[in-house]
Steps between C-alpha positions, in 0.01 A plus 500: 500500500687169498205329329485772234869462426465121483210520254691751284799266487282203401333700219843605374612135494188407304565771242863399454400136446228573243676773299779284346251234388285764330803652330627167367162394356483778238727441197668799342426599138866445414484137615187434291650655188819297537303176547290560186808576289637152576169320459491202259329530163406137442311221674563129543283226355504259797582482872861407426552789259303763695655846474626628835379844609548697819217655696437857388602432139264530204590214267385503137471225241355439156321180411207343322148433621495142622858501634581434864720778640694443823686727745642431846567727798614464865267556797608493864320444830266781602441624144165508321584499126273651237548397137363734232494424128392702197446337161491727195294343223503549121250731332265224382413193706207313649419497871795354694526373858840544665612345826792545737607221736762507776688192626744461789842332500336158525283589199188506711242739361436781747155649537449874461379684807343758270546644152372432148688178426293425187351763271338498159597763245213603275539464124746754353588644843855630526612340828403300807635538855536224759604494866555243774580578863631195684463416865777613732815288469558302820840412643384147581197280448371148555598250229137437408413869462511698176621823662735727303858449619827691436661423166448530126155569355394443142261712294323341203306716257291355220174529305237232553222393264635677193329470166698347215517835321671666799767237554843643426397866497786721626466645850725696734498465877613685811539328838585662832531359853481713814469398865357648815697427816245370749748479789459341841126437466584212262800365694502134607721299733714302259695530177604292201851358488526629141266710283302317232734587215536243218849353497589612852599143598729466199654837579568397860673180388716695256607736776589205724722352228271206419433625149687743281207563265329820610302540176221283643387784725169602345456832677753757615268779612444596862372806690726804499584460870523119485265240642382589849355149568263654751754555780425873530180703492375825649316285756823508702492882502137518610559236766788705643293819493209321669730375775640850555152652519389231746801574721429874490135438582606291801733773626231765452237293680732442792579872521130585515402241761794482741393808701724753678694236692449669842305330785172665585489699824284376783310784673588545871275323749379249242 
């Protein structure tokens, strides 16, 4: 009976730990609608002028075939961002190849784990869709590695190998960034002192009174709940649950093997 009660308590603890994480991971329709209503309607033309967007927003922009279109977004440790882009083409055009590239805060090009990063639109087709899912953002990495780290990420969308006749044709684009929270399975022992956000050093000096010019900060976006810097993950929850289950298993094993506690009787005349 004691073992049954102990197992029931451990299962209840497991359910209470998992339920809040599942509830927080599903955005509400109201939040999505509000994010799209504030989404930008233009794109930058370089890294320095990249248009800032939040995750969950669908940004739109008009441009010309042959232009470089730039957006930037924040990504924190434990997230696996997916960038999706749709290019709507004019009624008449030749075959066009479009490509989407993602760079981190150090402007290192990040490889796509999967997704159609480059696609060719057939002649006179109405649109082309692209996607790039990055590797999971790590809280810390070796200096020689090219791992994704917390900070600002840049999206560059452009057409490659255009014919002369198609240069300058009007196009309209849609870009959206969403992330999957990988959680403790991607946690590492370590964290960055600051996220890789352009201008963060200048901003820190301005706050310390060294410089009064805060306009040099190139990026002001950050995750809705702030930068976690890798100090917390659900690995702590699972470690605590594992320790509790191990303790309960030890108590149950002892209860099964300790016996009745009474000395055995020796038959008379033995």
